[in-house]
Structures are given as structure tokens and as C-alpha cells.
C-alpha positions in Angstrom: 0.0 0.0 0.0 1.3 3.5 -0.9 1.5 5.6 2.3 2.0 9.3 2.3 3.0 11.6 5.1 0.8 14.6 5.9 2.1 17.6 4.0 4.1 15.5 1.6 3.4 15.9 -2.1 2.1 12.8 -3.8 4.6 10.9 -6.0 3.6 11.1 -9.7 4.0 7.9 -11.5 5.8 8.3 -14.8 4.3 6.5 -17.8 6.7 5.7 -20.7 5.0 6.3 -24.0 6.6 6.0 -27.5 5.2 8.9 -29.4 6.0 7.2 -32.7 3.2 4.7 -31.8 0.7 7.5 -31.3 -1.7 8.9 -33.9 -0.6 12.3 -35.5 -3.0 15.2 -36.1 -3.1 16.5 -39.6 -4.1 19.8 -41.1 -7.7 19.3 -42.3 -7.4 21.8 -45.1 -4.3 20.2 -46.6 -5.7 16.7 -46.1 -8.7 17.7 -48.3 -6.1 18.4 -51.0 -4.5 15.0 -50.6 -1.5 16.2 -48.6 -0.8 14.9 -45.1 0.7 17.9 -43.3 1.4 17.4 -39.6 3.7 20.3 -38.9 2.2 23.3 -37.0 3.5 26.4 -35.3 2.2 28.1 -32.2 0.7 31.6 -32.4 -0.4 33.7 -29.4 -3.5 35.7 -29.5 -4.5 38.1 -26.6 -8.0 38.5 -25.4 -9.5 41.1 -23.0 -11.9 39.8 -20.4 -14.1 42.8 -19.5 -14.9 43.7 -15.9 -18.5 42.5 -16.3 -17.4 39.0 -17.1 -14.4 38.7 -14.8 -15.0 36.8 -11.5 -13.2 39.5 -9.5 -14.6 42.5 -11.3 -11.3 43.5 -12.8 -10.5 43.7 -16.5 -8.0 40.9 -17.4 -5.8 40.1 -20.4 -5.3 36.5 -21.2 -3.1 34.8 -23.8 -4.5 32.1 -26.0 -2.1 29.8 -27.8 -3.4 28.4 -31.1 -1.6 26.2 -33.6 -1.5 26.9 -37.4 -0.4 24.7 -40.3 3.1 25.7 -41.4 2.0 25.1 -45.1 -1.4 26.8 -45.5 -1.8 28.7 -42.2 -5.1 27.1 -41.2 -5.9 26.6 -37.5 -5.5 23.1 -36.0 -9.0 21.7 -35.3 -10.2 18.4 -33.9 -12.6 15.9 -35.6 -15.6 18.1 -34.6 -14.1 21.1 -36.3 -13.4 22.9 -33.0 -10.2 24.9 -32.8 -7.5 23.3 -30.6 -6.0 25.9 -28.3 -4.8 26.5 -24.8 -5.7 29.5 -22.6 -3.3 30.9 -20.0 -4.4 33.4 -17.4 
């Protein structure tokens, strides 16, 4: 049984994954043209959260990282057509 002392951080178990065995994401726009493009670059967009929508009532600026195809410039999307991005506060 794994025991943990009070105040001690839990030990994170590392999982070894060979990324070559994982499925790649491809640009949907290039794939329609018969090209399998799987190279993307990150772009950063900034958004302003107004005071009225902010939980603390203060205007906030957040960065949003999105990924675009290095060939055609289209945003990376999932199978549902939703843009894949990461928001940082």
C-alpha cells in the first residue's frame, strides 16, 4: 500500500510512451487536397476579459495559444471542427 505523510506531495508515476506509436494530427485543409501535413507552429492571441465577465470584477488580459499549419496557415482543429487551443491566465 502506498502511504503518504501529511504535507508530503504525492509521487507522480511516470508512464513511458513511445510517441511514434501514437496517432498524429493532420491539417484538415491540406488533407482535403490529398496532402498529409502534420507540422504546426504556435501563435499567441491576446483576449481582454471585461470587468463585467471577470469573477473578481477587474479587466483581465489572457493569452490564447493556437496552432496553425506551417504550409497553409489554417488553425488546427479536432474531428468536430473545434479549434484546438490553450488559454493561459
